[in-house]
N, C-alpha and C positions, 0 to 999 in steps of 0.2 A: 504494500500500500504506499502511496506517495504522500509527501507532506510538503506544504508550501512554506518556505523560509520567509518570515516577515521582518528580518533584520534590516533590509534595505530595500530600495526602489526596484531591484531587479526581480524580486519575488520568486526565485528559483523554485521549481518544483523537484524534489529529491527523493529518491528511492532510499531504503535502508543502506547505509554505508557510502552513499554517493556524496561527493563534495560539490558545494555550490561554486558559482562563478569566482567567488573570492578565494577559494581553496582552503578556507577555514571552517565554514559552517557545513555540518553534515548531520544526518539522521542517525541516532543510535538508540536502539530499543524503542523506536516510535518518537523520540523526543529530539528537537533541534538543539545541537550542542556545538561547542567550539572544540575543534581539533587542537588548537593552539594554546589552550588554557595552561598558563605557567611556561610556556616556551619562549625563550629569548634567543634571537638570532644575532643581535647586535647591542653592545652597551658601550657608553662612553661618558666621561665626565666633561660635560660641555659648558663653556660660557653661556649664560642665559641669553646673551644677545644673539647667539647662533639660532635660537628659536626666533620666530617673528615677535619678539617681546622686548624691544628696545628700552622700554620705560618700567619693566617689571623687574624689580630687585636688581637694578644695574650693577655690574661688577662681581656679581655672584656666579655661582656654578650650579648645574644641576644634573643629577644622574639621568642620562637619556637611554632608554631602552626601547627596543622594537622586537616584533616577532616576524611574522611573514604573512603575505596575502594582502588583498585589496578588492574592493568591489568596483573600482575604476580601473582604467587602463590608459592612463595619460602617457603619450608618447615623450612628453618633456620631463617625466618624473626622474629626479636626481637619485632616487633610491629604487630604481625598477629592479635591480638585481635581487632586492629584498621583497619588494611589494608585488612583483609580478611572477614570483616563482613559488613552488611548493618546497620549502625549506624544512619540512617536518623532521627529517632524519638528521639535519645538521644543527639543530637548536639544542641549547641547554635547558633542561627543566629546572625551574626554581619555584619555590612557594611564595606567596605574597609575604609571608613572614620573613623569609630569607632575603627577598628583595628589599624590604624596609630596613632590615638589619644592615645590608650593604650601604643603604642611603645614609643611615645614621653613622656608620663607621666613617663615611666620606665627609662628615660635618667638619672634620679637622682640616679639609681642604676647601672650606667655604661652600660645601654643597648645601643647597636649601630644600632639596626634595627630590622628586621623581617626575620626569617627563616621559609619556609614551609618545613615540614618534617612529620615523623610518618606513613605516607601512601605515595602513589605515587601522588605527587601534580599535575603533568602536566595533569592528566585526568581531572582536574578542572582549566585548564590554564586561563579561562577568569577571575576568581577571582584573581588569582595570577597577572595577567597583571594589572588589575585595582588597585590592592593594591600597586604593585611595582611602578606604575606610580606616585602614591601619595607619596610613600617613597621618591622617587627621588626629588619631590618638597620640601620635608622637610629635605633633607640631611641625610636620614636614609639609612644604608646599607641593602643590600637584598641578602639572601642566599636561594638556592633551593637544597634540598637534594633528588635527583631523580635517578632512574635507567636509565633514558634517553630512555626508550622504547616507543617512540612516533614518529609519522610520521612528515615529513617536514612541513606540514601545521600547526602544533602546534608551531614549533619552528620559 
């Protein structure tokens, strides 16, 4: 039996085990789930200005992380190697707790929090939600670099 993915405008109709256009959403045991929960393909401690946030905490750094997959296919994407490929097997699995622990350790290097970037983060909103809830508990800032091409159910 097929299920319609309601995460984004594409509305992929998926069979059990089939991946959506984004390469991340799949149907498992009849439920729409993320294949990339806790999977990180890239991480770096970046100046906050590298994000499009010139006036947000200027001079600080942020732990930038990304996974893989995207619901768009922009030919100009500077991260197309990450966002347009299925990197499932080449990612490192981390828990939300471990990611927050890493961000806290980096406070010694002026880290203010965690930014999800490099691919479309909202297709994996569950991991972001869980991580950002923990960030709030530890007074870490959170940043989301997204196209915003998701449906209201994610927001």
